[in-house]
N, CA and C of each residue as an Amber inpcrd file, in Angstrom:
protein
   657
 -13.8480000  -6.4750000  -0.9560000 -13.7700000  -8.0540000  -0.8420000
 -13.3950000  -8.5080000   0.6400000 -13.9970000  -9.3660000   1.0210000
 -13.6220000  -9.8480000   2.3620000 -12.3210000 -10.5860000   2.4290000
 -11.3910000 -10.2960000   3.3020000 -10.0170000 -11.0220000   3.3220000
 -10.1340000 -12.2700000   3.7750000  -9.3780000 -13.2450000   2.9840000
  -9.2770000 -14.6700000   3.3100000  -7.9390000 -14.9610000   3.7140000
  -7.9400000 -15.8060000   4.8470000  -6.5140000 -16.1490000   5.3340000
  -6.7930000 -17.5510000   5.9930000  -5.8720000 -18.4270000   6.1870000
  -5.7660000 -19.4360000   7.1070000  -5.4240000 -18.9760000   8.4650000
  -6.3090000 -19.2840000   9.4770000  -6.0360000 -18.8600000  10.8630000
  -4.9620000 -19.6530000  11.4480000  -3.9640000 -18.9250000  12.1160000
  -2.9170000 -19.6880000  12.8330000  -3.1980000 -19.8870000  14.1650000
  -2.7690000 -21.0210000  14.6470000  -3.0890000 -21.2880000  16.0290000
  -2.1590000 -20.3500000  16.9490000  -2.6260000 -19.8610000  17.9730000
  -2.1310000 -19.0120000  18.7960000  -0.9730000 -19.6070000  19.5760000
   0.1510000 -19.1340000  19.7300000   1.2370000 -19.6860000  20.6180000
   0.8310000 -19.5290000  22.0680000   0.7030000 -20.8290000  22.6020000
   0.3480000 -20.9030000  24.0060000  -1.0380000 -19.9860000  24.4320000
  -1.8770000 -19.9750000  23.4730000  -3.2120000 -19.0340000  23.6340000
  -3.8160000 -19.4990000  25.0440000  -4.2660000 -18.5930000  25.7830000
  -4.8650000 -18.8140000  27.1420000  -6.2040000 -19.5940000  26.7540000
  -6.5920000 -20.4890000  27.5170000  -7.6990000 -21.1200000  27.7130000
  -8.7580000 -20.4510000  28.6900000  -9.9030000 -19.9260000  28.3350000
 -10.7030000 -19.2350000  29.2530000 -11.4330000 -20.4050000  30.1720000
 -11.6470000 -19.9050000  31.2590000 -12.3280000 -20.7820000  32.2510000
 -13.4070000 -20.1850000  32.9290000 -14.1260000 -20.9650000  33.8900000
 -15.2020000 -20.2170000  34.5630000 -14.7800000 -19.0030000  35.5030000
 -13.3330000 -18.9220000  35.6880000 -12.8220000 -17.7410000  36.3300000
 -13.0750000 -16.5400000  35.7180000 -13.2340000 -16.5070000  34.3500000
 -13.5210000 -15.4260000  33.5980000 -14.7230000 -14.6660000  33.9860000
 -15.7070000 -15.4520000  34.3320000 -16.9800000 -15.0260000  34.8530000
 -16.9880000 -14.1000000  36.1140000 -15.8420000 -14.1580000  36.9910000
 -15.6660000 -13.4070000  38.1190000 -15.2540000 -12.0870000  37.7420000
 -14.7720000 -11.8760000  36.5850000 -14.4130000 -10.4590000  36.1200000
 -15.6780000  -9.6900000  35.7660000 -15.4820000  -8.2550000  35.8880000
 -16.7370000  -7.4770000  35.3430000 -17.1120000  -8.0500000  33.9080000
 -18.2550000  -8.0580000  33.4580000 -18.7970000  -8.7690000  32.3140000
 -17.9830000  -8.1240000  31.0580000 -17.7880000  -6.8980000  30.8850000
 -17.2490000  -6.4550000  29.7350000 -15.7140000  -6.9220000  29.6450000
 -14.9610000  -7.0680000  30.7930000 -13.6300000  -7.5140000  30.8640000
 -13.6960000  -9.0890000  30.5160000 -14.6270000  -9.7140000  31.0770000
 -14.6690000 -11.1330000  30.6830000 -14.8150000 -11.3210000  29.2260000
 -15.7010000 -10.6590000  28.6890000 -15.8950000 -10.7890000  27.2600000
 -14.7890000 -10.4560000  26.4650000 -14.0830000  -9.2910000  26.7660000
 -12.7800000  -9.0360000  26.0130000 -11.7190000 -10.1460000  26.1060000
 -11.5030000 -10.5510000  27.3450000 -10.5040000 -11.8820000  27.5810000
 -10.8800000 -12.9030000  26.7840000 -12.1860000 -13.2070000  26.8550000
 -12.6130000 -14.5480000  26.1840000 -12.5480000 -14.2980000  24.5040000
 -12.8710000 -13.0350000  24.1760000 -12.6710000 -12.7620000  22.5440000
 -11.1240000 -12.9090000  22.1890000 -10.4060000 -12.3330000  22.9740000
  -8.8330000 -12.5310000  22.7720000  -8.5590000 -13.8700000  22.5660000
  -8.9190000 -14.6710000  23.5650000  -8.5000000 -16.2120000  23.4780000
  -9.0650000 -16.8480000  22.3480000 -10.3620000 -16.6660000  22.1800000
 -11.1770000 -17.2890000  21.0800000 -10.5920000 -16.9760000  19.6390000
 -10.4260000 -15.7000000  19.5430000  -9.8340000 -15.1500000  18.0930000
  -8.4620000 -15.7390000  17.8320000  -7.5760000 -15.7270000  19.0100000
  -6.2170000 -16.1490000  18.7760000  -6.3120000 -17.6100000  18.5590000
  -6.8430000 -18.3750000  19.1250000  -6.8800000 -19.7760000  19.0770000
  -7.5630000 -20.3790000  17.7940000  -8.6570000 -19.7600000  17.3390000
  -9.4270000 -20.2460000  16.2590000  -9.6750000 -19.3200000  14.9370000
  -9.2410000 -18.0570000  15.2060000  -9.5010000 -17.1190000  14.1010000
 -10.9500000 -16.4720000  14.0700000 -10.8830000 -15.1130000  13.9000000
 -12.1110000 -14.2830000  13.8200000 -13.2000000 -14.9070000  13.0450000
 -13.0400000 -15.3150000  11.7350000 -14.1720000 -15.8230000  11.0100000
 -14.7950000 -17.0400000  11.5980000 -14.2120000 -18.0250000  12.3140000
 -14.8650000 -19.1640000  12.7170000 -15.4720000 -18.9910000  14.1440000
 -14.9780000 -18.0880000  14.9280000 -15.7170000 -17.7910000  16.2050000
 -17.0460000 -17.1850000  16.1260000 -18.0420000 -17.7140000  16.7840000
 -19.3700000 -17.0690000  16.9760000 -19.4440000 -16.1980000  18.3050000
 -20.6010000 -15.4970000  18.3750000 -20.7760000 -14.7950000  19.5240000
 -21.1270000 -15.8550000  20.6650000 -21.8790000 -16.9400000  20.3050000
 -22.1610000 -17.9380000  21.1840000 -20.8200000 -18.5910000  21.7920000
 -19.9070000 -18.7330000  20.9570000 -18.5800000 -19.2720000  21.4950000
 -17.8630000 -18.5220000  22.4600000 -17.8740000 -17.1010000  22.1980000
 -17.3970000 -16.2710000  23.1240000 -17.9760000 -16.1930000  24.5120000
 -19.4020000 -16.1200000  24.3890000 -20.1460000 -15.9920000  25.6200000
 -20.0670000 -17.3100000  26.4960000 -20.0490000 -18.4240000  25.8330000
 -19.8300000 -19.7290000  26.4820000 -18.5340000 -19.6630000  27.2230000
 -17.4960000 -19.3250000  26.4240000 -15.9870000 -19.3970000  27.0430000
 -16.0270000 -18.4190000  28.3020000 -16.7430000 -17.3400000  28.3930000
 -16.5000000 -16.4930000  29.5840000 -17.7740000 -16.6820000  30.5680000
 -18.6520000 -17.6590000  30.2570000 -19.6310000 -18.1850000  31.2810000
 -20.9390000 -17.0760000  31.2770000 -21.1060000 -16.2810000  30.3590000
 -22.0430000 -15.4290000  30.2790000 -23.1230000 -15.7610000  29.1960000
 -24.3910000 -15.0900000  29.3200000 -25.4890000 -15.4010000  28.2380000
 -25.1640000 -14.6330000  27.0070000 -25.6380000 -15.1730000  25.9200000
 -25.2880000 -14.5150000  24.6530000 -25.8260000 -13.0490000  24.7820000
 -26.9950000 -12.8010000  25.3220000 -27.6000000 -11.5030000  25.2270000
 -26.7190000 -10.4570000  26.1350000 -25.8020000 -11.0170000  26.9620000
 -24.8920000 -10.1680000  27.7310000 -23.9950000  -9.2310000  26.8520000
 -23.5880000  -9.9280000  25.7550000 -22.6420000  -9.2750000  24.8450000
 -23.3090000  -7.9170000  24.2210000 -24.4100000  -7.9090000  23.9120000
 -25.1710000  -6.7370000  23.2130000 -25.5480000  -5.7100000  24.2490000
 -25.1450000  -5.9790000  25.6650000 -25.3080000  -4.8470000  26.4650000
 -24.1580000  -4.0160000  26.3580000 -23.0650000  -4.3900000  25.7600000
 -21.7570000  -3.7730000  25.6700000 -21.3810000  -3.6570000  24.2040000
 -21.6070000  -4.4950000  23.4060000 -21.1220000  -4.4520000  21.9990000
 -22.2610000  -4.7680000  21.0960000 -22.4640000  -4.0490000  19.9950000
 -23.6240000  -4.1760000  19.1000000 -23.3560000  -5.4810000  18.0550000
 -22.0310000  -5.8950000  18.0600000 -21.6480000  -7.0240000  17.0200000
 -20.4510000  -7.4350000  17.3600000 -20.2150000  -8.7740000  16.6880000
 -18.8560000  -9.1900000  16.7990000 -17.7820000  -8.4960000  16.2480000
 -18.0640000  -7.6190000  15.1260000 -17.1380000  -6.7800000  14.4160000
 -16.8170000  -5.6740000  15.5970000 -17.7000000  -5.1310000  16.2010000
 -17.4490000  -4.0540000  17.1150000 -16.6380000  -4.4610000  18.3050000
 -16.8380000  -5.7640000  18.6440000 -16.0110000  -6.3600000  19.7990000
 -14.5720000  -6.5170000  19.3370000 -14.2970000  -7.0480000  18.0500000
 -12.9750000  -7.1910000  17.6200000 -12.3990000  -5.7730000  17.4050000
 -13.2150000  -4.7460000  17.0150000 -12.4680000  -3.2890000  17.0330000
 -12.1790000  -2.9700000  18.4100000 -13.1010000  -3.1380000  19.2940000
 -12.7030000  -2.7090000  20.6950000 -11.6140000  -3.2270000  21.3370000
 -11.2890000  -4.4950000  21.0330000 -10.1910000  -5.3050000  21.8130000
  -8.9890000  -4.8860000  21.1200000  -8.9220000  -4.7620000  19.7750000
  -7.7530000  -4.1830000  19.0750000  -7.2770000  -2.8310000  19.3760000
  -8.4950000  -1.8760000  19.3440000  -8.0670000  -0.4830000  19.5520000
  -7.6530000  -0.3140000  21.0300000  -8.1680000  -0.9990000  21.9280000
  -7.8080000  -0.7660000  23.3620000  -6.4320000  -1.1440000  23.5980000
  -5.9090000  -2.2620000  22.9430000  -4.5170000  -2.7740000  23.1220000
  -3.4840000  -1.9470000  22.3790000  -3.9990000  -1.5470000  21.3630000
  -3.1990000  -0.5410000  20.3820000  -2.9910000   0.7520000  21.1430000
  -4.0480000   1.2530000  21.6130000  -4.0900000   2.6030000  22.4070000
  -3.1430000   2.5030000  23.5520000  -3.1400000   1.5130000  24.2920000
  -2.2310000   1.3730000  25.4800000  -0.7270000   1.1510000  25.0850000
  -0.6890000   0.4900000  23.9030000   0.7910000   0.4000000  23.4730000
   1.2590000   1.8650000  23.0790000   0.5520000   2.7100000  22.3420000
   0.8470000   4.0580000  21.9300000   1.3140000   4.8310000  23.2880000
   0.3560000   4.6770000  24.2970000   0.6610000   5.4590000  25.5520000
   1.9570000   5.0470000  26.1700000   2.1500000   3.7110000  26.2390000
   3.3510000   3.2840000  26.9120000   4.5840000   3.7980000  26.1730000
   4.6040000   3.5520000  24.8780000   5.6780000   4.1500000  24.0770000
   5.9880000   5.5460000  24.3160000   4.8130000   6.4690000  24.2530000
   5.1060000   7.9680000  24.5530000   5.6920000   8.1090000  26.0170000
   5.0960000   7.3890000  26.8690000   5.5740000   7.5060000  28.3120000
   7.1120000   7.1620000  28.4640000   7.3880000   5.9660000  27.6820000
   8.8670000   5.6680000  27.8570000   9.8980000   6.6300000  27.3240000
   9.4110000   7.1690000  26.2250000  10.2840000   8.1630000  25.5930000
  10.4570000   9.4930000  26.4060000   9.3300000   9.8030000  26.7100000
   9.2080000  11.1230000  27.6550000  10.2080000  10.9560000  28.9140000
  10.2180000   9.7900000  29.5550000  10.9450000   9.6610000  30.7460000
  12.3070000   9.2340000  30.5350000  12.8710000   9.2120000  29.2750000
  14.1100000   8.8160000  28.9470000  15.0810000   9.9840000  28.7670000
  14.7090000  11.1110000  29.0700000  15.5650000  12.3060000  28.9710000
  15.6720000  12.8190000  27.5790000  16.8210000  13.5830000  27.3630000
  16.8910000  14.1530000  25.8900000  17.9290000  13.3390000  25.1100000
  18.5310000  12.2510000  25.5300000  19.4730000  11.4900000  24.9050000
  18.7700000  10.5830000  23.8410000  19.0440000  10.6850000  22.3540000
  18.2650000   9.9100000  21.4950000  18.6010000   8.3730000  21.7380000
  19.7810000   8.1100000  22.0620000  20.1480000   6.5790000  22.4150000
  19.2480000   6.1490000  23.4980000  19.1120000   6.8260000  24.5550000
  18.3920000   6.4520000  25.7190000  16.8370000   6.4420000  25.3650000
  16.3990000   7.3280000  24.5380000  15.0200000   7.2500000  24.0060000
  14.7960000   5.8630000  23.2830000  15.6600000   5.6860000  22.3820000
  15.5570000   4.4960000  21.4680000  15.5300000   3.2700000  22.2780000
  16.4230000   3.1690000  23.3080000  16.3730000   1.8900000  24.1750000
  15.2260000   1.8360000  24.8620000  14.6080000   3.0270000  25.4710000
  13.4510000   2.9380000  26.3020000  12.1900000   2.5010000  25.3010000
  12.2480000   3.1820000  24.2460000  11.1220000   2.6730000  23.3150000
  11.0310000   1.3600000  23.0020000  12.0810000   0.6980000  22.6530000
  12.2780000  -0.6770000  22.2820000  12.0190000  -1.5560000  23.3540000
  12.5810000  -1.1300000  24.6140000  12.3140000  -2.0850000  25.7630000
  10.9090000  -2.1490000  26.0030000  10.1610000  -1.1300000  26.2810000
   8.7040000  -1.2220000  26.4150000   7.9220000  -1.7770000  25.2880000
   8.3480000  -1.7350000  24.1540000   7.5490000  -2.3410000  22.9970000
   7.8120000  -3.8020000  23.0800000   8.9710000  -4.2220000  23.2580000
   9.2120000  -5.5680000  23.3290000   8.6420000  -6.3660000  24.4820000
   8.8040000  -5.7470000  25.6640000   8.3390000  -6.2680000  26.7990000
   6.7730000  -6.5040000  26.7850000   6.1440000  -5.5640000  26.2290000
   4.6550000  -5.6520000  26.2030000   4.3580000  -6.8180000  25.0950000
   4.9940000  -6.9730000  24.0870000   4.7740000  -8.0730000  23.0360000
   5.2250000  -9.3610000  23.5710000   6.1000000  -9.4720000  24.4280000
   6.5260000 -10.6500000  25.1180000   5.4130000 -11.1070000  26.0870000
   4.8630000 -10.1790000  26.8570000   3.9910000 -10.5290000  27.9460000
   2.5210000 -10.6620000  27.5250000   2.1120000  -9.9270000  26.4130000
   0.7060000 -10.0600000  25.9190000   0.6840000 -10.6930000  24.5500000
   1.3560000 -12.0490000  24.4700000   1.3610000 -12.5320000  23.0360000
   0.2390000 -12.7100000  22.3710000  -0.9600000 -13.3080000  23.0360000
  -2.2330000 -13.4090000  22.5930000  -2.8610000 -12.1100000  21.9220000
  -2.6390000 -11.1110000  22.8490000  -3.2960000  -9.7950000  22.4350000
  -2.6680000  -9.2370000  21.1010000  -1.2960000  -9.4490000  21.1440000
  -0.3930000  -9.0140000  19.9010000  -0.8820000  -9.8310000  18.6810000
  -1.0780000 -11.0400000  18.9260000  -1.2590000 -11.9980000  17.6170000
  -2.7950000 -11.4920000  17.0560000  -3.6860000 -11.3760000  17.9620000
  -4.9570000 -10.9130000  17.4640000  -5.0150000  -9.5330000  16.7340000
  -4.2890000  -8.6280000  17.4210000  -4.2220000  -7.3030000  16.9790000
  -3.5010000  -7.2520000  15.5370000  -2.6480000  -8.1450000  15.2910000
  -1.8390000  -8.0990000  14.0450000  -2.3010000  -8.9950000  12.9590000
  -3.0900000 -10.0880000  13.3840000  -3.5890000 -11.0050000  12.3870000
  -4.9950000 -10.6310000  12.0020000  -5.7660000 -10.3150000  13.0280000
  -7.2600000 -10.2570000  12.7800000  -7.7220000  -8.8330000  12.2990000
  -6.8450000  -7.8450000  12.3270000  -7.2030000  -6.4600000  11.9330000
  -7.7270000  -6.3920000  10.6010000  -7.5080000  -7.4800000   9.6770000
  -7.7680000  -7.4030000   8.3780000  -9.2830000  -7.6870000   8.1000000
  -9.9730000  -8.2050000   9.2520000 -11.4630000  -8.4540000   8.9680000
 -12.3080000  -7.2170000   9.4780000 -11.6800000  -6.2150000  10.0280000
 -12.5530000  -4.9300000  10.1910000 -12.6350000  -4.1200000   9.0040000
 -13.8130000  -3.3270000   8.9650000 -14.1540000  -2.5600000   7.9030000
 -13.1630000  -1.2470000   7.9910000 -13.1700000  -0.6270000   6.8070000
 -12.2890000   0.6610000   6.7470000 -12.4980000   1.5970000   7.8180000
 -13.8930000   1.8540000   8.1210000 -14.1300000   2.8170000   9.1810000
 -13.8240000   2.4450000  10.4360000 -13.8100000   1.1600000  10.7770000
 -13.2780000   0.6990000  12.1090000 -11.8550000   0.6820000  12.4240000
 -11.0700000   0.5070000  11.2050000  -9.7100000   0.1880000  11.1830000
  -9.0030000   1.5840000  11.1180000  -9.6360000   2.6970000  10.9500000
  -8.8340000   3.9540000  10.6670000  -8.1630000   4.3570000  12.0010000
  -8.8230000   4.2400000  13.0980000  -8.1440000   4.8470000  14.3740000
  -7.0200000   3.9650000  14.6710000  -7.0750000   2.6780000  14.3690000
  -5.9770000   1.7590000  14.8780000  -4.8810000   2.1360000  14.0290000
  -5.0470000   2.2970000  12.5890000  -3.8650000   2.6320000  11.6740000
  -3.4300000   3.9240000  12.0610000  -4.2130000   4.8900000  12.6320000
  -3.4780000   6.2430000  12.9950000  -2.6450000   6.0480000  14.1950000
  -3.0970000   5.1760000  15.2690000  -2.1570000   4.9040000  16.3270000
  -1.0010000   4.2300000  15.9950000  -1.0090000   3.3310000  14.9560000
   0.3210000   2.6710000  14.4850000   1.2660000   3.6460000  13.9180000
   0.6940000   4.5730000  13.0050000   1.5500000   5.4930000  12.4390000
   2.0690000   6.5560000  13.4440000   1.2480000   6.8260000  14.5210000
   1.8420000   7.6520000  15.5780000   2.8850000   7.0410000  16.2400000
   2.9550000   5.7160000  16.4730000   4.0440000   4.9280000  17.2570000
   5.2470000   5.0470000  16.3130000   4.9780000   4.7050000  14.9210000
   6.1010000   4.8380000  13.9420000   6.6650000   6.2860000  13.9000000
   5.9770000   7.2280000  13.9960000   6.3640000   8.5100000  14.0000000
   7.2820000   8.8540000  15.1880000   6.9650000   8.3640000  16.3830000
   7.6980000   8.4810000  17.6580000   9.0610000   7.8170000  17.2260000
   9.0940000   6.8930000  16.7180000  10.4060000   6.1100000  16.4740000
  11.1940000   6.8940000  15.3570000  10.5510000   7.4060000  14.3460000
  11.2020000   8.1510000  13.3110000  11.7570000   9.4520000  14.0260000
  11.0200000   9.9880000  14.9160000  11.5160000  11.3610000  15.4820000
  12.8050000  10.9770000  16.4110000  12.8390000   9.8470000  16.8740000
  14.0060000   9.5770000  17.7570000  15.3480000   9.3990000  16.7220000
  14.9690000   8.6760000  15.6300000  16.1950000   8.4510000  14.7000000
  16.5430000   9.5970000  14.0460000  15.5900000  10.5430000  13.6830000
  15.9770000  11.9710000  13.2030000  16.8880000  12.7350000  14.2070000
  16.3640000  12.7560000  15.3780000  17.1860000  13.5450000  16.3850000
  18.5870000  12.9510000  16.5810000  18.6680000  11.6480000  16.6190000
  19.8460000  11.1310000  16.7840000  20.8660000  11.1820000  15.6710000
  20.2510000  11.1120000  14.4070000  21.0690000  11.4180000  13.2620000
  21.6280000  12.8670000  13.1250000  20.7970000  13.7560000  13.4600000
  20.9830000  15.1690000  13.4690000  22.1530000  15.6630000  14.4200000
  22.1920000  14.8410000  15.5610000  23.1950000  15.1850000  16.5660000
  24.5090000  14.2370000  16.4560000  24.4980000  13.3960000  15.2990000
  25.5600000  12.5870000  15.0760000  25.6850000  11.5580000  16.2690000
  24.5550000  11.2540000  16.9130000  24.5920000  10.0890000  17.8620000
  24.3560000   8.9830000  17.2940000  23.7000000   8.8450000  15.9470000
  23.2490000   7.6770000  15.2010000  24.0250000   7.7880000  13.9310000
  24.4600000   6.7580000  13.3070000  25.0050000   6.6310000  12.0170000
  24.2380000   5.4540000  11.2410000  23.0060000   5.8020000  10.8740000
  22.2070000   4.5410000  10.2810000  22.6780000   4.3070000   8.9100000
  22.3470000   2.9390000   8.5170000  22.7020000   2.4810000   7.1790000
  22.2890000   3.6520000   5.9270000  23.0440000   3.6810000   4.9670000
  22.6460000   4.5550000   3.8590000  22.4820000   3.7300000   2.5930000
  21.5580000   4.0710000   1.6190000  21.4640000   3.5930000   0.2810000
  21.6240000   4.7390000  -0.6340000  22.5530000   4.6980000  -1.5070000
  22.7450000   5.6460000  -2.4450000  23.0890000   6.9620000  -1.8130000
  23.7050000   6.9970000  -0.7870000  24.1810000   8.0180000  -0.0950000
  23.1020000   8.8140000   0.8490000  21.9590000   8.1870000   1.0910000
  21.1380000   8.7680000   2.0730000  20.5620000   7.6330000   2.8630000
  19.8600000   8.0360000   4.1010000  19.2890000   7.0910000   4.9830000
  17.6800000   7.3240000   4.9950000  16.9340000   6.2300000   4.8040000
  15.4700000   6.4990000   4.8750000  15.1260000   6.1310000   6.1030000
  14.8470000   7.0040000   7.0160000  14.4800000   6.7430000   8.4160000
  13.2650000   6.0800000   8.5500000  12.3370000   6.3320000   7.8160000
  10.9550000   5.7260000   8.0220000  11.0710000   4.1980000   7.6210000
  11.9330000   3.8160000   6.6390000  12.0610000   2.4720000   6.4880000
  12.7440000   1.8140000   7.4640000  13.7880000   2.4600000   8.0510000
  14.5180000   1.8360000   9.1250000  13.5110000   1.6860000  10.3660000
  12.8140000   2.6790000  10.6140000  11.7450000   2.5350000  11.8420000
  10.9070000   1.3710000  11.6180000  10.3260000   1.1060000  10.3460000
   9.4730000   0.1130000  10.0920000  10.0480000  -1.1930000  10.2590000
  11.3780000  -1.3120000   9.8260000  12.1270000  -2.4510000   9.9010000
  12.3530000  -2.8680000  11.4890000  12.6340000  -1.8110000  12.2020000
  12.8170000  -2.0670000  13.6550000  11.5240000  -2.4450000  14.4100000
  10.3620000  -1.9650000  13.9640000   9.0420000  -2.2760000  14.4840000
   8.6410000  -3.6420000  14.0630000   8.9460000  -3.9620000  12.8890000
   8.5440000  -5.3480000  12.4420000   9.3200000  -6.4580000  13.2230000
  10.5730000  -6.0640000  13.4280000  11.4290000  -7.0150000  14.2600000
  10.8990000  -7.0500000  15.7330000  10.5720000  -5.9870000  16.2990000
  10.0580000  -5.9790000  17.7170000   8.7750000  -6.7600000  17.7710000
   7.7840000  -6.4420000  16.8420000   6.4860000  -6.8980000  16.8680000
   6.4840000  -8.3850000  16.8090000   7.2840000  -9.0390000  15.8010000
   7.2560000 -10.4800000  15.7180000   7.7530000 -11.2850000  16.8650000
   8.5300000 -10.6240000  17.9090000   8.8900000 -11.3920000  18.8220000
   7.7020000 -12.1090000  19.5640000   6.5290000 -11.6620000  19.3800000
   5.2170000 -12.2360000  20.0910000   4.9280000 -13.6310000  19.3520000
   5.3410000 -13.9210000  18.0840000   5.0820000 -14.9700000  17.4160000
   5.8680000 -16.1960000  17.8470000   7.0680000 -15.9840000  18.6560000
   7.8840000 -17.0870000  19.0880000   8.2750000 -17.2310000  20.3660000
   8.4520000 -15.9670000  21.1500000   8.8600000 -15.9340000  22.5240000
   7.7840000 -16.6170000  23.4120000   8.3690000 -17.3730000  24.3720000
   7.5140000 -17.9410000  25.4950000   8.3000000 -18.1950000  26.6180000
   7.5710000 -17.8810000  27.9090000   8.1480000 -17.9040000  29.1490000
   8.8180000 -19.2340000  29.3230000   9.7960000 -19.2370000  30.1910000
  10.5030000 -20.4630000  30.4680000  11.8340000 -20.6510000  29.6310000
  12.0810000 -19.7850000  28.8750000  13.2890000 -19.9720000  27.7900000
  14.5820000 -19.5420000  28.6160000  15.5770000 -19.2520000  27.8350000
  16.7870000 -18.7320000  28.4300000  16.8170000 -17.3560000  29.0600000
  16.0270000 -16.5310000  28.1500000  15.8600000 -15.0540000  28.5250000
  14.4960000 -14.7400000  29.1480000  14.5780000 -14.0080000  30.1780000
  13.3000000 -13.3860000  30.6460000  12.6650000 -12.3780000  29.6840000
  11.4630000 -11.8500000  30.0130000  10.9580000 -10.8490000  29.2010000
  11.7080000  -9.5460000  29.2970000  12.3200000  -9.1710000  30.4880000
  13.1960000  -8.0040000  30.6420000  14.4850000  -8.1730000  29.9640000
  15.0550000  -9.4170000  29.9700000  16.2890000  -9.6420000  29.1390000
  16.1450000  -9.5720000  27.6810000  14.9390000 -10.1230000  27.2260000
  14.7200000 -10.0530000  25.7700000  14.5320000  -8.5360000  25.3090000
  13.8090000  -7.6610000  26.1890000  13.5160000  -6.4390000  25.9420000
  15.0330000  -5.7800000  25.7860000  15.8430000  -6.0200000  26.7750000
  17.1330000  -5.3190000  26.5830000  17.8850000  -5.9020000  25.4920000
  17.9160000  -6.9450000  25.1610000  18.5690000  -7.6020000  23.9540000
  18.1640000  -6.9350000  22.7660000  16.7360000  -6.7420000  22.5730000
  16.2640000  -6.0650000  21.3810000  16.7290000  -4.5470000  21.3990000
  16.7890000  -3.9230000  22.4590000  17.1870000  -2.6400000  22.6280000
  18.6530000  -2.4000000  22.2090000  19.4970000  -3.3440000  22.5640000
  20.8830000  -3.2540000  22.2200000  20.9990000  -3.5560000  20.6040000
  20.2320000  -4.4210000  20.1040000  20.2390000  -4.8240000  18.5640000
  19.8100000  -3.4860000  17.9610000  18.7110000  -2.7960000  18.5030000
  18.2080000  -1.5600000  17.6610000  19.4090000  -0.5470000  17.6590000
  20.0760000  -0.4040000  18.7170000  21.1120000   0.7470000  18.9490000
  22.3280000   0.3720000  17.8840000  22.5640000  -0.9980000  17.7050000
  23.5850000  -1.2170000  16.9380000  23.1380000  -1.1090000  15.4410000
  21.9300000  -1.3380000  15.1900000  21.2820000  -1.3130000  13.8140000
  21.3530000   0.1390000  13.2290000  21.2460000   1.0420000  14.4040000
  21.2130000   2.5960000  13.7270000  22.6390000   3.1820000  14.0300000
  23.6560000   2.4820000  14.2580000  24.8880000   2.8640000  14.4100000
  25.1380000   3.8430000  15.5030000  24.4160000   3.5440000  16.7540000
  24.7160000   4.3820000  17.9940000  26.0530000   4.4210000  18.2260000
  26.5100000   5.6020000  18.5630000  27.9110000   5.7820000  18.9440000
  27.9910000   5.3870000  20.4970000  28.8410000   4.5440000  20.7600000
  29.2360000   4.1660000  22.1840000  30.1000000   5.3180000  22.9990000
  29.6840000   5.3230000  24.3060000  30.3860000   6.5020000  25.0300000
  31.3900000   5.9400000  25.6610000
């Protein structure tokens, strides 16, 4: 069954201009697709809308993508893959301390969701329009990111660096990881530049909250 939803208007969605045409065609198409899908929702946007927004002919899309569905998969998969890479890199560079790893993971995750709000909105809202075959690799990447976080929580708990909440005498680290990811992901729904906190300050705030949530022991 085709999923049905009311499309939400993107927060501060970028409006594409003729400047998009100055990019390499495939990058111009991707940028226009992100903006159009975020602003109006995947079901409403046509290939003609996307190509008009980036100043290219409709035939140019088919030089790079066979369909609108393939284009949606491409832009979600690309931003998801980059997020996974950044999370892996941040944790690898944080040393052996689980608290430092958790802080680094959350900072990079939140900073990206603050900076690329339109991309995050499309990736999280429009994924439901993809077929099962196309969505499989995206879900694999999301599980990989979750598992990175579960690994950090597990190491921190085993070393008594964390004291996460317990229910009936035990901690469900996967549930805690999902709760932290949900919190960090949804910053993209409301954060905007020009507020009291910069992207970097917001990322640090979320990292501090995550450490408190898992009962990180202060040194």
